[in-house]
N, C-alpha and C positions, 0 to 999 in steps of 0.2 A: 504495499501499499504506500510505503514512504517513497518506493522506488516510481511508483506511477507519479508521483508528486514532484518529485526531483525531475522526473522527464519530461513532464508536461512544462515544468519551470526553465529548464535548459531550453526547451524550443522557443519558448516566448522570448526568453532573453535573447536569442541568436537570432530571431526575427527584427530587423529592422529595415529602413526605407519607405516607399510610399504604401506597403501593403502591412505594415507594423500594428494599425489600428483596424484593419478590414478581417473580418473573419470569412475565409473561404472554405469551400469543400475540399478535401485532402485531393482531388484530382480537378479542380479546376484553378481558373486562372482568372484576371481582369483584364478587359479591354476598354481602351478610353480612348478620346479625342476632344478637340476642341475646334466648332465649326467657326470659320472668321468670313466676313466678307472681302472684295478686294481692295479695301482700304484698312485691312488688318482690326475693323469692329468684330464682336461677335454677334452671331447670327442666331437670337432666341428662338425656340421652338420651331428649329428644323427637325425634319422628320428621320429617323435613321432606322435600318433595318441591319440585322447581322444574321446571315444565313450560313449554312454549313456548304462543303464543297459539292453535295447532291442538289442545292437549290433550296432547300427546306428551312425555314425561318426560324432562326433560335430564339433571337429576341428583337424587340424592337420598340420604338417609343418616339419620345421628343428631347431636345436639349435644354437645358436648364436656361434662365434667364443670361446667364454669361457664355451661352453657345458651346457648353461641356456637358458630356454623358460618359459614364462609368456603368459597365455592366459586367457582370461575375457570368463567365461560361465554362463549360468542360474544357479541358486541353486538347487543342485541333486546330485544325486549319478552317478560316472564317473567312467570308466577303462580306464586307460593309459597302452599304450604299446610304448617300445623305442626299436628301433634297429638302430645298425651300422655294417657297412661292418667289418668283424674280430671278431665279439662280438655274445654271445647267447643274444637272445633278452629277455628283461626285462618287466613284466607285474605288475600292482598293481592295486589296487582300492582306490580311494577319495572319499570323502563327500565334496562339496563345499557348504557353507553356505552363505547366502545373507551378502553384503556388508561386507567381512572378506576374508583372504587370507589362502589359503588351500595349503601348502608348503609342497612337500613330501622329502623337504632336499635334502643331495645328495645321487644321485641314482648311484651305482656302476654296470657296464657291466663288464661280466667276459667272459675270453676267452674260446672259446669250449676246451673240451679235445681231446688230441692228439688222432687221430684215426691210425692204424696200415698204413703202406703205402701199397698199392697193390703188389702183387708178379709180378717181372717182367717177361713177356712171354717168355719161351723157344722153341726150336725146329723150328717147320716150319716156325712160326710166324714172327721169328725174322730173316729173311733174308736180306743179302745185295748184291749187286751187284758186283762182284768184279771187279776190274781193272787188264787188264793183261799187261805186257808190248809188250808182242808179242804172235800173234796168237797161238804159239805151246807152250808155257811156257818158262821158262828161260834156260831147258836144250837142247830146239832146238827139242825133238822127240814129235814126234804124241802121247797123250794120257799121257804124262808124268804128274804126280802129283807134282812134286818138285818144279814148277812154280808156279805164283798166279793165274793160271786159274783152277777151279774146275774140277773136271771130276765125273761123277755118278760112286756109289760106282756099284761091280757087282751083287748087289740084282736089281739091277734098283730104287733104292729109291732116291728122290734129297739129292743133299748136301745142307746141311744148313750152315752158317757161325757165328762164334759168333765174339766177338770183335776182336779176336787175330788169332784166327786160324781156319780152316776149318774143321768140323766134319762130319762124316756121319751118 
C-alpha cells in the first residue's frame, strides 16, 4: 500500500510541463492550437473537427474567445479541419503521442481571394414600374412621351427602365 502511494507520488513529481495539471487517460494525449486571422488577431468561435485517418469524427467544437482549443484524444494520427465564416478552411495532420501535448501552434486562416462581381442584368429583366403624376402624362395629351408614363415603341417591344431614363 505504501508502495502504491509512493509510486503515484513519484509519477506526479516527474510530470512537468504544459500537461502537469491536466489529467489524461494513460493511452491519450492532448491536441491544441490557436486560430488567428491574417493580422494575427484570434478568431473566436471558429469551428474545428478532429477526425481519425479513416475520416471518422473524433471530437469537434468551437474555439474559445481567444481562438484556442484543447482536446484530449487517444494516441494516434489525426486530421484537423478548422473553418470560420469569411475565411478559407484550414486542414492539417497531427500525431498525438501518449501523455504528451501535440500543439499545432498558431494556425492562420486566410481570407478567400476576391471574385469579380457578377454583371448587372440589363434589358427587360431590370424593369421598374413607373409612377405617373396623371394618367395622360405631364403634357396632358394621350400618348405623350414627355411625361413619366412610358409608352410602347412603334415596333411593339416593351419599354424598359434604367435608373434615370426610359429606353426602348
